[in-house]
DSSP file (Angstrom, degrees, kcal/mol; ACC not computed):
  #  RESIDUE AA STRUCTURE BP1 BP2  ACC     N-H-->O    O-->H-N    N-H-->O    O-->H-N    TCO  KAPPA ALPHA  PHI   PSI    X-CA   Y-CA   Z-CA
    1    1 A M              0   0    0      0, 0.0    20,-0.9     0, 0.0     2,-0.2   0.000 360.0 360.0 360.0 134.7  -40.9   26.5   23.6
    2    2 A G  E     -A   20   0A   0     18,-0.2     2,-0.3    44,-0.0    18,-0.2  -0.612 360.0-157.0-102.3 160.2  -42.9   27.0   26.8
    3    3 A T  E     -A   19   0A   0     16,-2.2    16,-2.7    -2,-0.2     2,-0.5  -0.963   6.6-148.7-133.2 151.9  -45.9   25.2   28.2
    4    4 A I  E     -A   18   0A   0     -2,-0.3     2,-0.4    14,-0.2    14,-0.2  -0.988  15.7-172.5-121.9 127.9  -48.5   26.2   30.7
    5    5 A T  E     -A   17   0A   0     12,-2.4    12,-3.0    -2,-0.5     2,-0.4  -0.977  20.2-134.1-123.6 129.3  -50.0   23.6   33.0
    6    6 A A  E     -A   16   0A   0     -2,-0.4     2,-0.4    10,-0.2    10,-0.2  -0.678  28.4-173.0 -80.1 131.8  -53.0   24.1   35.3
    7    7 A R  E     -A   15   0A   0      8,-3.3     8,-3.1    -2,-0.4     2,-0.5  -0.990  21.9-130.2-130.8 134.8  -52.3   22.6   38.7
    8    8 A K  E     -A   14   0A   0     -2,-0.4     6,-0.2     6,-0.2     2,-0.1  -0.704  27.5-142.8 -84.4 129.2  -54.7   22.2   41.6
    9    9 A R    >   -     0   0    0      4,-3.2     3,-1.6    -2,-0.5    -1,-0.0  -0.344  26.1-102.2 -86.7 169.9  -53.2   23.5   44.9
   10   10 A K  T 3  S+     0   0    0      1,-0.3    -1,-0.1     2,-0.1    -2,-0.0   0.843 122.1  53.2 -60.0 -35.5  -53.6   22.0   48.3
   11   11 A D  T 3  S-     0   0    0      2,-0.1    -1,-0.3     1,-0.1     3,-0.1   0.432 121.7-104.9 -83.5   2.3  -56.2   24.7   49.3
   12   12 A G  S <  S+     0   0    0     -3,-1.6    -2,-0.1     1,-0.3    -1,-0.1   0.232  81.6 121.7  97.5 -13.8  -58.3   23.9   46.2
   13   13 A T        -     0   0    0     -5,-0.1    -4,-3.2     1,-0.1     2,-0.5  -0.314  62.9-114.5 -77.4 167.2  -57.3   26.9   44.0
   14   14 A V  E     -A    8   0A   0     -6,-0.2     2,-0.3    23,-0.1    -6,-0.2  -0.891  27.3-169.7-107.9 131.8  -55.8   26.5   40.6
   15   15 A G  E     -A    7   0A   0     -8,-3.1    -8,-3.3    -2,-0.5     2,-0.6  -0.861  17.3-134.7-113.9 153.5  -52.2   27.7   39.9
   16   16 A Y  E     -AB   6  36A   0     20,-3.2    20,-2.5    -2,-0.3     2,-0.7  -0.935  13.1-154.2-115.4 114.9  -50.7   27.9   36.4
   17   17 A L  E     -AB   5  35A   0    -12,-3.0   -12,-2.4    -2,-0.6     2,-0.5  -0.778   6.9-163.1 -91.6 116.4  -47.2   26.5   36.0
   18   18 A A  E     -AB   4  34A   0     16,-3.1    16,-2.1    -2,-0.7     2,-0.4  -0.890  12.9-174.9-101.0 125.1  -45.3   28.1   33.2
   19   19 A Q  E     -AB   3  33A   0    -16,-2.7   -16,-2.2    -2,-0.5     2,-0.4  -0.949  15.0-167.9-125.4 140.8  -42.2   26.1   32.1
   20   20 A I  E     +AB   2  32A   0     12,-2.8    12,-2.1    -2,-0.4     2,-0.4  -0.997   8.9 177.0-125.1 126.5  -39.4   26.8   29.6
   21   21 A V  E     - B   0  31A   0    -20,-0.9     2,-0.5    -2,-0.4    10,-0.2  -0.993   6.4-170.2-129.8 124.6  -37.1   24.0   28.5
   22   22 A I  E     - B   0  30A   0      8,-2.8     7,-2.7    -2,-0.4     8,-1.5  -0.967   6.7-170.7-118.0 125.4  -34.4   24.6   25.9
   23   23 A K  E     - B   0  28A   0     -2,-0.5     2,-0.4     5,-0.3     5,-0.2  -0.878   9.6-172.3-115.0 146.4  -32.4   21.7   24.5
   24   24 A R  E >  S- B   0  27A   0      3,-2.8     3,-1.4    -2,-0.4    -2,-0.0  -0.984  79.0  -7.5-135.9 126.8  -29.4   21.7   22.2
   25   25 A K  T 3  S-     0   0    0     -2,-0.4    -1,-0.1     1,-0.3     3,-0.1   0.909 130.4 -56.3  53.5  46.2  -28.1   18.4   20.8
   26   26 A S  T 3  S+     0   0    0      1,-0.2     2,-0.4    -3,-0.0    -1,-0.3   0.583 117.0 110.1  64.3  14.6  -30.6   16.5   22.9
   27   27 A K  E <  S-B   24   0A   0     -3,-1.4    -3,-2.8     0, 0.0     2,-0.5  -0.954  74.1-116.7-119.6 140.4  -29.3   18.0   26.1
   28   28 A V  E     +B   23   0A   0     -2,-0.4    -5,-0.3    -5,-0.2     3,-0.1  -0.615  34.7 171.2 -74.2 121.3  -31.1   20.5   28.3
   29   29 A V  E     +     0   0A   0     -7,-2.7     2,-0.3    -2,-0.5    -6,-0.2   0.608  67.7  18.0-104.8 -18.3  -29.1   23.7   28.4
   30   30 A H  E     +B   22   0A   0     -8,-1.5    -8,-2.8     2,-0.0     2,-0.3  -0.963  60.5 170.5-155.7 136.6  -31.7   25.9   30.2
   31   31 A R  E     +B   21   0A   0     -2,-0.3     2,-0.3   -10,-0.2   -10,-0.2  -0.980   8.2 156.6-147.0 133.2  -34.8   25.2   32.3
   32   32 A E  E     -B   20   0A   0    -12,-2.1   -12,-2.8    -2,-0.3     2,-0.3  -0.989  11.0-175.7-153.3 154.9  -36.9   27.4   34.4
   33   33 A A  E     -B   19   0A   0     -2,-0.3     2,-0.3   -14,-0.2   -14,-0.2  -0.996   3.3-175.7-151.6 146.5  -40.5   27.5   35.7
   34   34 A L  E     -B   18   0A   0    -16,-2.1   -16,-3.1    -2,-0.3     2,-0.4  -0.987  19.2-135.3-140.9 149.5  -42.7   29.8   37.7
   35   35 A T  E     -B   17   0A   0     -2,-0.3     2,-0.3   -18,-0.2   -18,-0.2  -0.895  22.7-173.0-109.3 137.2  -46.2   29.4   39.1
   36   36 A F  E     -B   16   0A   0    -20,-2.5   -20,-3.2    -2,-0.4     3,-0.0  -0.869  31.0-133.7-125.9 157.3  -48.9   32.1   38.7
   37   37 A D  S    S+     0   0    0     -2,-0.3     2,-0.4   -22,-0.2   -23,-0.1   0.760  94.0  45.4 -78.9 -26.7  -52.4   32.6   40.0
   38   38 A R  S  > S-     0   0    0    -22,-0.1     4,-1.8     1,-0.1     5,-0.1  -0.940  72.4-138.9-123.5 142.6  -53.7   33.6   36.6
   39   39 A R  H  > S+     0   0    0     -2,-0.4     4,-2.6     1,-0.2     5,-0.2   0.859 105.3  58.8 -62.6 -36.1  -53.2   32.0   33.2
   40   40 A Q  H  > S+     0   0    0      1,-0.2     4,-2.2     2,-0.2    -1,-0.2   0.902 106.1  47.4 -62.5 -41.9  -52.9   35.4   31.6
   41   41 A A  H  > S+     0   0    0      2,-0.2     4,-2.4     1,-0.2    -1,-0.2   0.896 112.0  50.5 -66.7 -40.0  -49.9   36.3   33.8
   42   42 A A  H  X S+     0   0    0     -4,-1.8     4,-2.4     1,-0.2    -2,-0.2   0.907 110.9  49.0 -63.2 -42.1  -48.3   33.0   33.1
   43   43 A N  H  X S+     0   0    0     -4,-2.6     4,-2.3     2,-0.2    -2,-0.2   0.899 110.7  49.8 -65.3 -41.6  -48.7   33.5   29.4
   44   44 A A  H  X S+     0   0    0     -4,-2.2     4,-2.3     2,-0.2    -2,-0.2   0.924 112.5  46.9 -64.4 -44.4  -47.3   37.0   29.5
   45   45 A W  H  X S+     0   0    0     -4,-2.4     4,-2.9     1,-0.2     5,-0.3   0.917 111.2  52.6 -62.2 -43.3  -44.2   35.9   31.5
   46   46 A L  H  X S+     0   0    0     -4,-2.4     4,-2.3     1,-0.2    -2,-0.2   0.920 111.3  45.3 -59.9 -46.8  -43.7   32.9   29.1
   47   47 A K  H  X S+     0   0    0     -4,-2.3     4,-2.0     2,-0.2    -1,-0.2   0.914 114.3  49.0 -63.9 -42.9  -43.7   35.2   26.0
   48   48 A R  H  X S+     0   0    0     -4,-2.3     4,-2.2    -5,-0.2    -2,-0.2   0.931 113.7  45.1 -63.8 -46.0  -41.4   37.8   27.7
   49   49 A R  H  X S+     0   0    0     -4,-2.9     4,-2.6     2,-0.2    -1,-0.2   0.879 111.2  52.8 -67.3 -38.6  -38.9   35.1   28.8
   50   50 A E  H  X S+     0   0    0     -4,-2.3     4,-1.2    -5,-0.3    -1,-0.2   0.895 110.4  48.8 -63.8 -38.3  -38.9   33.3   25.4
   51   51 A T  H  X S+     0   0    0     -4,-2.0     4,-0.5     2,-0.2     3,-0.3   0.920 112.4  48.1 -65.3 -43.8  -38.2   36.7   23.7
   52   52 A E  H >< S+     0   0    0     -4,-2.2     3,-0.7     1,-0.2    -2,-0.2   0.888 113.9  46.4 -63.2 -39.8  -35.3   37.4   26.1
   53   53 A L  H 3< S+     0   0    0     -4,-2.6    -1,-0.2     1,-0.2     5,-0.2   0.677 101.5  66.7 -78.5 -17.0  -33.8   33.9   25.7
   54   54 A A  H 3< S+     0   0    0     -4,-1.2    -1,-0.2    -3,-0.3    -2,-0.2   0.652  74.4 106.9 -78.3 -14.6  -34.1   34.1   21.9
   55   55 A V  S X< S-     0   0    0     -3,-0.7     3,-2.2    -4,-0.5     4,-0.3  -0.449  87.9-100.0 -63.9 131.4  -31.5   36.9   21.7
   56   56 A P  T 3  S+     0   0    0      0, 0.0    -1,-0.1     0, 0.0    -2,-0.1  -0.311 107.9  15.7 -55.8 129.2  -28.3   35.5   20.3
   57   57 A G  T >> S+     0   0    0     -4,-0.1     4,-0.8    -3,-0.1     3,-0.5   0.433  85.6 123.2  88.3   0.6  -25.8   34.8   23.1
   58   58 A A  T <4 S+     0   0    0     -3,-2.2     3,-0.1     1,-0.2    -4,-0.1   0.828  83.4  35.4 -64.6 -30.9  -28.5   35.0   25.9
   59   59 A L  T >4 S+     0   0    0     -4,-0.3     3,-0.7    -6,-0.2    -1,-0.2   0.487 103.1  76.3 -99.0  -4.6  -27.6   31.5   27.1
   60   60 A D  T <4 S+     0   0    0     -3,-0.5    -2,-0.2     1,-0.2    -1,-0.1   0.763  87.0  56.8 -81.0 -25.0  -23.8   31.7   26.4
   61   61 A H  T 3< S+     0   0    0     -4,-0.8    -1,-0.2    -3,-0.1     2,-0.1   0.013  73.5 141.9 -99.1  29.8  -22.8   33.8   29.3
   62   62 A R    <   -     0   0    0     -3,-0.7     2,-0.4     1,-0.1    -3,-0.1  -0.401  58.2-110.1 -68.7 146.0  -24.2   31.6   32.0
   63   63 A D        -     0   0    0     -2,-0.1    -1,-0.1     1,-0.1    -2,-0.0  -0.637  33.3-175.8 -76.8 129.8  -22.1   31.3   35.2
   64   64 A D        -     0   0    0     -2,-0.4    -1,-0.1    39,-0.0    -2,-0.0  -0.713  11.8-175.2-128.6  80.3  -20.6   27.8   35.5
   65   65 A P        -     0   0    0      0, 0.0    38,-2.2     0, 0.0    39,-0.2  -0.283  30.9 -98.7 -76.2 160.1  -18.8   27.7   38.8
   66   66 A P  B >>  -C  102   0B   0      0, 0.0     4,-1.4     0, 0.0     3,-1.0  -0.387  38.5-107.6 -70.2 158.5  -16.7   24.8   40.1
   67   67 A L  H 3> S+     0   0    0     34,-2.4     4,-2.6    31,-0.4     5,-0.2   0.847 116.1  61.0 -59.7 -37.1  -18.4   22.4   42.5
   68   68 A H  H 3> S+     0   0    0     31,-2.3     4,-2.0     1,-0.2    -1,-0.3   0.835 103.1  51.7 -63.8 -29.8  -16.5   23.6   45.5
   69   69 A V  H <> S+     0   0    0     -3,-1.0     4,-2.1    30,-0.3    -1,-0.2   0.896 110.7  48.0 -69.5 -40.2  -17.9   27.1   45.1
   70   70 A V  H  X S+     0   0    0     -4,-1.4     4,-2.5     2,-0.2    -2,-0.2   0.895 110.7  51.2 -66.9 -40.0  -21.4   25.6   44.9
   71   71 A I  H  X S+     0   0    0     -4,-2.6     4,-2.6     2,-0.2     5,-0.2   0.927 109.6  50.5 -62.6 -44.4  -20.8   23.6   48.0
   72   72 A D  H  X S+     0   0    0     -4,-2.0     4,-2.2     1,-0.2    -2,-0.2   0.909 111.1  48.5 -59.4 -42.4  -19.6   26.7   49.9
   73   73 A R  H  X S+     0   0    0     -4,-2.1     4,-2.6     2,-0.2    -1,-0.2   0.907 110.8  50.7 -65.0 -41.3  -22.7   28.6   48.8
   74   74 A Y  H  X S+     0   0    0     -4,-2.5     4,-1.8     1,-0.2    -2,-0.2   0.927 111.9  47.0 -61.5 -45.5  -24.9   25.7   50.0
   75   75 A V  H  < S+     0   0    0     -4,-2.6    -1,-0.2     1,-0.2    -2,-0.2   0.889 114.4  47.8 -64.9 -38.9  -23.2   25.5   53.3
   76   76 A T  H  < S+     0   0    0     -4,-2.2    -2,-0.2    -5,-0.2    -1,-0.2   0.898 117.6  39.8 -68.3 -41.3  -23.5   29.3   53.8
   77   77 A E  H  < S+     0   0    0     -4,-2.6    -2,-0.2    -5,-0.2    -1,-0.2   0.649  92.0 100.1 -88.1 -15.2  -27.1   29.6   52.8
   78   78 A S     <  -     0   0    0     -4,-1.8     3,-0.2    -5,-0.2    -4,-0.0  -0.466  63.1-148.1 -73.1 142.0  -28.4   26.5   54.5
   79   79 A T  S    S+     0   0    0      1,-0.3     2,-0.3    -2,-0.2    -1,-0.1   0.829  81.6  11.6 -79.6 -31.8  -30.1   27.1   57.8
   80   80 A R        -     0   0    0      2,-0.0     2,-0.5     0, 0.0    -1,-0.3  -0.928  60.9-179.6-151.9 122.2  -29.1   23.8   59.4
   81   81 A I        -     0   0    0     -2,-0.3    -6,-0.0    -3,-0.2     2,-0.0  -0.988  24.1-134.4-123.3 126.5  -26.6   21.2   58.3
   82   82 A E     >  -     0   0    0     -2,-0.5     4,-2.1     1,-0.1     5,-0.2  -0.229  28.2-103.0 -73.8 168.3  -26.0   18.1   60.4
   83   83 A K  H  > S+     0   0    0      1,-0.2     4,-2.3     2,-0.2     5,-0.2   0.891 116.8  49.1 -61.5 -46.1  -22.5   16.7   61.2
   84   84 A T  H  > S+     0   0    0      2,-0.2     4,-2.5     1,-0.2    -1,-0.2   0.928 111.6  48.1 -64.5 -46.0  -22.5   13.9   58.7
   85   85 A K  H  > S+     0   0    0      1,-0.2     4,-2.6     2,-0.2     5,-0.2   0.910 111.4  51.6 -61.3 -41.7  -23.6   16.0   55.8
   86   86 A S  H  X S+     0   0    0     -4,-2.1     4,-2.3     1,-0.2    -1,-0.2   0.914 110.5  48.1 -61.1 -43.6  -21.0   18.6   56.6
   87   87 A Q  H  X S+     0   0    0     -4,-2.3     4,-2.2     2,-0.2    -2,-0.2   0.913 112.2  48.8 -63.9 -43.5  -18.3   16.0   56.7
   88   88 A V  H  X S+     0   0    0     -4,-2.5     4,-2.5     2,-0.2     5,-0.2   0.929 112.3  48.0 -64.1 -45.6  -19.3   14.5   53.4
   89   89 A L  H  X S+     0   0    0     -4,-2.6     4,-2.6     1,-0.2    -1,-0.2   0.903 112.3  49.1 -62.9 -41.6  -19.5   17.9   51.7
   90   90 A N  H  X S+     0   0    0     -4,-2.3     4,-2.5    -5,-0.2     5,-0.3   0.878 110.6  51.1 -65.7 -36.9  -16.1   19.0   53.1
   91   91 A T  H  X>S+     0   0    0     -4,-2.2     4,-2.7     2,-0.2     5,-0.6   0.934 112.7  45.1 -64.7 -46.2  -14.5   15.7   51.9
   92   92 A I  H  X5S+     0   0    0     -4,-2.5     4,-0.8     1,-0.2     7,-0.5   0.925 115.8  48.4 -61.3 -44.3  -15.9   16.1   48.4
   93   93 A R  H  <5S+     0   0    0     -4,-2.6    -2,-0.2    -5,-0.2    -1,-0.2   0.899 126.1  23.2 -63.4 -43.5  -14.8   19.7   48.3
   94   94 A N  H  <5S+     0   0    0     -4,-2.5    -2,-0.2    -5,-0.2    -3,-0.2   0.782 125.8  38.1 -99.4 -30.5  -11.2   19.2   49.6
   95   95 A D  H  <5S+     0   0    0     -4,-2.7    -3,-0.2    -5,-0.3    -2,-0.1   0.582 101.6  65.0-106.9 -11.0  -10.2   15.6   48.9
   96   96 A Y  S ><<S-     0   0    0     -4,-0.8     3,-1.6    -5,-0.6     4,-0.3  -0.889  72.6-130.0-119.9 146.5  -11.6   14.7   45.5
   97   97 A P  G >> S+     0   0    0      0, 0.0     3,-1.6     0, 0.0     4,-0.6   0.743 102.2  74.6 -62.2 -22.7  -10.9   16.0   42.0
   98   98 A I  G >4 S+     0   0    0      1,-0.3     3,-0.8     2,-0.2   -31,-0.4   0.785  83.1  69.2 -62.5 -24.8  -14.6   16.5   41.4
   99   99 A G  G <4 S+     0   0    0     -3,-1.6   -31,-2.3    -7,-0.5    -1,-0.3   0.759 101.1  45.6 -63.7 -25.0  -14.5   19.5   43.7
  100  100 A E  G <4 S+     0   0    0     -3,-1.6    -1,-0.2    -4,-0.3    -2,-0.2   0.541  92.8 102.9 -94.6  -9.1  -12.5   21.4   41.1
  101  101 A M  S << S-     0   0    0     -3,-0.8   -34,-2.4    -4,-0.6   -33,-0.2  -0.414  80.1-107.4 -75.1 149.1  -14.7   20.4   38.1
  102  102 A E  B >>  -C   66   0B   0    -36,-0.3     3,-1.4     1,-0.1     4,-0.5  -0.515  29.5-120.6 -70.3 145.0  -17.2   22.8   36.6
  103  103 A C  G >4 S+     0   0    0    -38,-2.2     3,-1.1     1,-0.3    -1,-0.1   0.835 110.7  57.7 -59.6 -35.3  -20.7   21.9   37.4
  104  104 A S  G 34 S+     0   0    0      1,-0.2    -1,-0.3   -39,-0.2    -2,-0.0   0.721 102.0  56.8 -69.8 -19.2  -21.8   21.5   33.8
  105  105 A A  G <4 S+     0   0    0     -3,-1.4     2,-0.4     2,-0.0    -1,-0.2   0.570  85.8  97.3 -87.2  -9.5  -19.0   18.9   33.3
  106  106 A I    <<  +     0   0    0     -3,-1.1     2,-0.3    -4,-0.5    -8,-0.0  -0.680  47.0 152.5 -85.7 128.2  -20.3   16.6   36.0
  107  107 A D        -     0   0    0     -2,-0.4    -2,-0.0     0, 0.0    -3,-0.0  -0.840  56.2 -99.2-141.5-178.8  -22.4   13.7   35.0
  108  108 A S              0   0    0     -2,-0.3    -2,-0.0     1,-0.2     0, 0.0   0.595 360.0 360.0 -81.9  -9.8  -23.3   10.2   36.1
  109  109 A G              0   0    0      0, 0.0    -1,-0.2     0, 0.0    -3,-0.0   0.453 360.0 360.0 -92.7 360.0  -20.9    8.5   33.8
């Protein structure tokens, strides 16, 4: 189920934040949000995305890469990474088993 929230922007105009959160067994399995200038556009997007996500299997084929792939992508796409951050990311990627785990399997526990 989606929600639309009116938010005041820094320049004084109003933006409409459309959010979709889907939970299964009390865990969030999908979350996305977009901001629109008009409530009508936000509502149309919300209805279209909810219809697309309601199709059986729409959420089952999500890409779930291992952490080292995500770290590589972050390093590649970042415009500037300092020395310490680079060292920490490389250590996690190469020296710890968490680097080989799928991202969805990583939690705080």
